[in-house]
Structure formats: C-alpha cells, structure tokens
N, C-alpha and C positions, 0 to 999 in steps of 0.2 A: 698744177702738176703734183702728183703725189710724191712724197719723199720716200726713198728706199728704206724699208724697215731694217732695223739693226739686227746683227747676228743674235743678240740676246733675245730679241722679240721673236725671231723665227724659232729659236730653240724652245722658248716658252710655249709656242703653239704646238710644236712637235711633242713636247712633254705632256701637254694637256690631251692631245689626241691619243697618245699611248696609254695614259691613265684611264681615259674613257673607254678605250677598247678593252683594257683589262677588267674594268668594272662590268662592262657588257658581257664579257666572256664568263665572269664569275656569276653574274645574275642568270645567265643561260644555264650554267651547270646546276645552280640551285633550283631553277625551275624544273629541269629534267629530273633532279633528285626527288623533288616533291611530287612530280607527276608519277614517277615510278612508285613512290610510297602510296600515293592515292590509288593507283591502279591495283597494287597489291591489297590494299585495304578493301577495295570494292570486291575483289575476287574472294577474299576471306569472308566478307559479309554475305555474299551470295551463297557461298558454301555453307555457312552457318545457318542461314535462313532455310536452305533446302534440307539440312539435317534436322532442324527443329520441326519442319513440316512432316518429314518422314517419321520422326519419333512420335509426334503427336498422333499421326495416323495409326502407327503400330500400337501405341498405348490404348487408343480408343477402341481398337479391335479386340485386344486381349482382355481389357478391363474397362468397358464403357462406363459403368457406374462409378468406378474409382476416378476415371478421367473427369466425369461431370462434377463429382464432389470436390475434386482438387482445383479445377479451373473454372467452375461455376457454370459451365455449359457443355453440351455434347459437341464433339468434333464433327465438323461438316466440311468435307473436301471442297464442296461447291458453295460454301457460305458466301453471302453478299459482303464484300469488304466494307469496313466503315469509311467514312469520309477522311478521317485522320490517316488511316492505313493507305488510302489511295494517294493522298497528298505526300505522305512520306515516301511512297514508292516512286512517285514522279520526281521528287528531289533526288532520291538515290539513283534513278535512271539518268538524270542530268549530270550527276557527279561521275557516273560511269562513262558517259559519253565524253565528258571533259577530260577524264583520265585516260581515254583510249583514242588518241587523235588519228590512229591508223584506220579506225572504223568509219566507213562512209556514212554520212547522215543526210544525203540529198536524194532527190528523186523518190522512187517508190521502193528503194532497197530496204529502208528501215522504217518501222512504224511502232508506235507505242499503243498497247492494247490494254484496256481495263475491262476484262470480262466480269459479268455479274448476272445473276438470275433476273430476268425481266418478263417472266410470264411464260406459260406453256402453250398458249393459243395465239393465233395471229391477232385476234382482237385485243388481247392483253398487251401484246408487244407493240401494236400500233398506238395504244393508249399511253404506254410508257414513253414512247418516243415523241408523241404529241406534246406531253408535258415538258420535255426538253426543248422542243421547238418553240414553245411559248416563251421560255426563258431566253432563247436565242433571238426571238422575234423573227423567225424565218419559217419558210414553208417547206415541209418534208417532200422528198421525192421518192416515188415508188417505181421499182424496176422489176420486171419478171423475166425469168429465163425458162428453160424447158420444163423443169419440175419444181422450181422454187423461186423465191423472189427476195428482194431486199427493200427495206424502208429506211431512209437515211435523211439526215439534215446537217448542213454545215453551220458551224458556230463562228465566233469571232476569230480574227487572225492576230497573231502577235509576231510581227516581222514575217519570217518564213514559216512559222509554226501556226497550225490551224487546229481548232478543236472540232472534232467530227464525231457524230453519233450515228450508229447504224444497228439495225436488228434484222435478223433473217426471218423470212416468212415461209411457212411450210406449204401453204396452198390448201386447196386448189385456188388458182387465180380467179378472183371475183369476175363474174360476167358483167360486161357493161350494161347499164340500164337501157332498156329499149326506148327508142324515141316514140313519143305518143303518135298514134295513128291519126292521119288527117283524112277526114271524110271528104268525098267529092263535093266541091262547091264551098267548103268551109274556108273562111277568111282567117289567115294567121296573124295579121297585123291590123290593129285598130286604125292605124294610119291609112291603110288601104281603104277601109270603110269610109273614112273621112274624105279621102281623095275622090272616091266614086260618088259620094253623096251630092245631090244637086245643091247649088248655092241657095241660101235662104233669101227670099225676096221680101224686103221690108215694105209695108204698106204706108204710104204717105197720105 
C-alpha cells in the first residue's frame, strides 16, 4: 500500500508544473515572434527580388549594351535558371511555407513550379522529358486533349512531396501506326504452323 505523499512533496509537484507551464508559454511566444520575423523577412525578400527583376528588365530595354557590359550577359526574361538558382528558390519557398502556417499545403491547392525553356517543338520537348525520365528510371505518360497534349513523368517521393516533370505538347496528335495488313490464308503465329504440321515419323 502506497504511503500518502507529504504536503511538501505535493507542493514541489505543483511548483514544477507551474514552472514548466511558464517555460512552455515563453517558448511559444518566442516561436511566434520568430515566425513573425521570418514571415516579414520572406515578404521583404520577395519584394526585393521582384524589384530587382523589374529594374533589370527596364535597364536592359533602355541600355542593352550597357547592361551586357555591366552584368556580363544580356537580360533574358525567359532565361533558363541555373541549378543553384532553382535550389535557392526551393529553399526560399520552403522557408516561406514554414513562416506562413495559415497557407494550406495539401491536396491540389498549392504547387511549386520551375518553368524553363525546354524546346519549341514537340520532338524537342519529348526528348527533354525523356532525359529526365531516365534519371527517374520511370516511364513517361502521354495524354491528349481536344487541341493539345501533355507528356509527364513522376519522380521519387519524399514523404508527401513528389518530384514531377511535365511538358505541354502543341500537336497535332500523332496518328497511331496502322496494324500490318494480313492477307487471306497468312499464318500469324509460327506456333500455329507447328501445331498444324504432321508429326514426323522416324524410320526404324
């Protein structure tokens, strides 16, 4: 039979509970403060990035040669982003999602897009996606609608996150290859020939 705890022991338990509750409250306030700071930083960063892009575009329009001499290349609004730029953008996007808990990130409401030039013809676009499919070790899927199509492939999954690549196809939709014509009396399966052939008789 357990002995009844002393009043001092009970008070110690109560004091420990109050202290832990205070520490939890303080930690929650600090978390909220840091999240607010991170949210503000992400917003400022996005605004600055947009301003930089706008200024680059304006400068390249009014003085293209000066822009090229200053930055080492001509400004291209649709330029293919470098690998480092894409990775940095993904990290920044993850930081934004973490700092914006009120934003839903489930279902088909939110998606991350990395647009880049991948060819002007359907042949070039298929070839670009086929290279990605080889890395994924997966088979692409082609779907056609009324006037256009899509060519896509699914990559590896990281928990609920999946890497997915897709290109749009302009068309026209390729016609299916016609099946070879079969002449009357032609045998399609060599096994049928073997089955119909008379059994060989061995001479003893």
